[in-house]
C-alpha positions as CSV (number, residue, x, y, z in Angstrom):
1,M,6.5,-26.0,-12.6
2,S,9.3,-28.3,-11.4
3,E,8.9,-30.3,-8.2
4,K,12.6,-30.4,-7.6
5,K,13.8,-27.6,-5.3
6,T,17.3,-26.3,-4.7
7,E,18.9,-27.6,-1.5
8,F,19.9,-25.1,1.1
9,K,23.6,-25.8,0.7
10,N,23.3,-25.2,-3.0
11,K,21.4,-21.9,-2.4
12,C,24.4,-20.8,-0.3
13,L,26.9,-21.8,-3.1
14,I,24.8,-20.0,-5.8
15,L,24.3,-16.8,-3.8
16,A,27.9,-16.8,-2.6
17,D,29.1,-17.1,-6.2
18,L,26.7,-14.3,-7.3
19,W,27.8,-12.0,-4.4
20,L,31.5,-12.7,-5.0
21,N,31.5,-12.2,-8.7
22,Y,28.7,-9.7,-9.4
23,R,28.5,-7.4,-6.4
24,D,30.2,-4.6,-8.3
25,D,28.2,-5.1,-11.5
26,E,25.8,-2.2,-12.0
27,H,23.1,-4.4,-13.4
28,W,22.8,-6.2,-10.1
29,D,22.9,-3.1,-7.9
30,D,19.3,-3.2,-6.7
31,Y,19.4,-6.9,-6.0
32,I,22.8,-6.8,-4.2
33,S,21.9,-3.8,-2.1
34,Y,18.5,-5.3,-1.1
35,N,20.1,-8.6,-0.1
36,D,22.9,-7.0,1.8
37,L,22.6,-9.6,4.6
38,G,21.5,-12.7,2.8
39,L,24.3,-12.7,0.2
40,P,27.3,-12.3,2.5
41,L,25.7,-14.7,5.0
42,A,25.4,-17.3,2.2
43,Y,29.0,-16.7,1.3
44,M,30.1,-17.2,4.9
45,I,28.1,-20.5,5.2
46,A,29.3,-21.8,1.8
47,N,32.9,-21.2,2.8
48,G,32.6,-22.6,6.3
49,I,33.2,-19.2,8.0
50,V,30.0,-19.7,10.0
51,Q,28.1,-22.9,10.7
52,E,24.7,-23.3,9.1
53,E,23.0,-23.9,12.5
54,D,24.6,-20.8,14.0
55,S,21.6,-18.7,13.0
56,S,18.2,-20.1,12.1
57,I,17.1,-16.6,11.1
58,G,19.9,-16.7,8.6
59,H,18.0,-19.3,6.7
60,S,15.2,-16.8,6.1
61,F,17.6,-14.2,4.7
62,I,19.2,-16.7,2.4
63,N,15.9,-18.3,1.2
64,E,14.5,-14.8,0.5
65,A,17.6,-13.8,-1.5
66,F,17.3,-17.0,-3.5
67,T,13.6,-16.6,-4.1
68,L,14.2,-13.0,-5.3
69,L,17.0,-14.1,-7.6
70,L,14.7,-16.5,-9.3
71,A,11.8,-14.1,-9.5
72,G,14.1,-11.3,-10.8
73,L,15.4,-13.6,-13.5
74,G,11.8,-14.8,-14.3
75,I,12.6,-18.5,-13.7
76,E,11.3,-21.3,-11.5
77,D,13.3,-23.4,-9.1
78,E,14.6,-26.5,-10.9
79,G,16.9,-27.8,-8.2
80,F,19.9,-25.8,-9.2
81,E,23.4,-26.7,-8.0
82,L,25.5,-23.8,-9.4
83,L,25.1,-20.2,-10.4
84,D,25.9,-21.1,-14.0
85,D,22.9,-23.5,-14.0
86,V,20.6,-20.7,-12.8
87,L,22.0,-18.3,-15.4
88,E,21.7,-20.8,-18.2
89,V,18.0,-21.3,-17.5
90,A,17.6,-17.5,-17.6
91,E,17.2,-17.4,-21.4
92,G,19.9,-15.5,-23.2
93,F,21.8,-14.5,-20.1
94,E,25.6,-14.4,-20.5
95,A,27.4,-15.5,-17.4
96,S,30.2,-13.0,-17.9
97,Q,30.6,-9.6,-16.2
98,D,30.2,-7.7,-19.4
99,T,29.3,-4.2,-18.1
100,S,28.6,-3.1,-21.7
101,A,25.4,-5.1,-21.6
102,T,22.2,-3.1,-21.7
103,D,19.1,-3.2,-19.5
104,D,17.3,-4.8,-22.4
105,D,19.4,-8.0,-22.1
106,I,17.4,-11.0,-20.8
107,G,18.5,-12.2,-17.4
108,V,19.4,-8.7,-16.1
109,W,17.6,-8.0,-12.9
110,Q,14.2,-6.6,-14.0
111,S,11.1,-5.2,-12.4
112,Q,8.2,-7.6,-12.2
113,N,6.0,-5.0,-14.0
114,E,6.4,-5.1,-17.8
115,D,4.5,-1.9,-18.4
116,E,6.9,1.1,-18.0
117,A,4.1,3.6,-17.6
118,E,2.8,1.6,-14.7
119,D,6.3,1.5,-13.2
120,E,6.6,5.3,-13.5
121,E,3.2,5.8,-11.9
122,E,4.1,3.4,-9.1
123,Q,7.4,5.3,-8.6
124,D,5.6,8.6,-8.5
125,E,3.2,7.3,-5.8
126,W,6.2,6.0,-3.9
127,D,8.0,9.3,-4.2
128,K,5.0,11.2,-3.0
129,A,4.6,8.9,0.0
130,W,8.3,9.2,0.8
131,D,8.0,13.0,0.7
132,I,5.0,13.0,3.0
133,G,6.7,10.6,5.4
134,Y,10.0,12.6,5.3
135,E,8.2,15.9,5.8
136,S,6.2,14.5,8.7
137,G,9.4,13.1,10.3
138,V,11.2,16.4,9.9
139,L,8.3,18.4,11.3
140,A,8.1,16.0,14.3
141,E,11.9,16.3,14.9
142,Q,11.6,20.1,14.7
143,R,8.8,20.1,17.3
144,R,10.8,17.8,19.5
145,I,13.8,20.1,19.5
146,Q,11.6,23.1,20.2
147,E,9.9,21.3,23.1
148,L,13.3,20.2,24.5
149,C,14.6,23.8,24.4
150,Q,11.4,25.0,26.0
151,T,11.7,22.4,28.8
152,Y,15.3,23.5,29.5
153,T,14.4,27.1,29.5
154,E,11.6,26.5,32.0
155,M,13.8,24.3,34.2
156,Y,16.5,26.9,34.4
157,L,14.0,29.7,35.1
158,D,12.4,27.6,37.9
159,T,15.9,27.1,39.4
160,G,16.9,30.8,39.2
161,K,19.5,30.3,36.5
162,G,18.4,33.1,34.1
163,T,21.6,33.1,32.1
164,K,21.2,29.4,31.2
165,A,17.5,30.0,30.5
166,A,18.4,32.8,28.1
167,M,20.9,30.6,26.4
168,W,18.2,27.9,25.8
169,R,15.8,30.6,24.4
170,E,18.6,31.6,22.0
171,V,19.1,28.0,21.0
172,A,15.4,27.6,20.4
173,D,15.4,30.8,18.2
174,A,18.5,29.6,16.3
175,L,16.9,26.2,15.7
176,K,13.4,27.5,14.8
177,P,12.3,26.0,11.6
178,V,12.4,28.3,8.5
179,D,9.3,28.3,6.4
180,D,10.9,28.0,3.0
181,V,7.6,28.7,1.2
182,E,7.3,32.1,2.8
183,M,11.1,32.8,2.5
184,F,11.0,32.4,-1.3
185,S,7.6,33.7,-2.2
186,N,7.2,35.5,-5.5
187,E,5.6,38.5,-3.8
188,D,8.9,39.6,-2.4
189,D,10.5,39.7,-5.8
190,G,7.6,41.6,-7.3
191,L,6.7,38.7,-9.6
């Protein structure tokens, strides 16, 4: 492991070059989208649009983007000065924007896990967790809407405004969640 580290101004130059020249390259999509703050910020600092000291938190975005770049390429920090230097160290990487390159090319942003089965298993677990969280959020929002409609219904009943109370009951009925499992059960189709 090299003791020499890339200076902050060079990190900005490298990330700015990457963002400017590779942001539309599909092989970098995940990296570019994750670093949606660090890369443009590095570009702005490298080009004098904003001053380095304007945002100390900006340093953390840029440092994280640079660390992820090196990790994604599977290389160590060797005190780089330019993006071409980084890409040369990433064995076999061609610094052109050849979109005909395959995911098997070395230097393309790759997952840290080498075992594809492990990646698929991890993705399945993530998808299940996402579904659980999404479903919980949807159910919580549905309950909140029903509670809000109930609150307005009671408020208008208490103030003697039956027409508005009836309207809020109708709103609650219209927004009542549909149980799609029951709605599409096989029993109804005779299956």
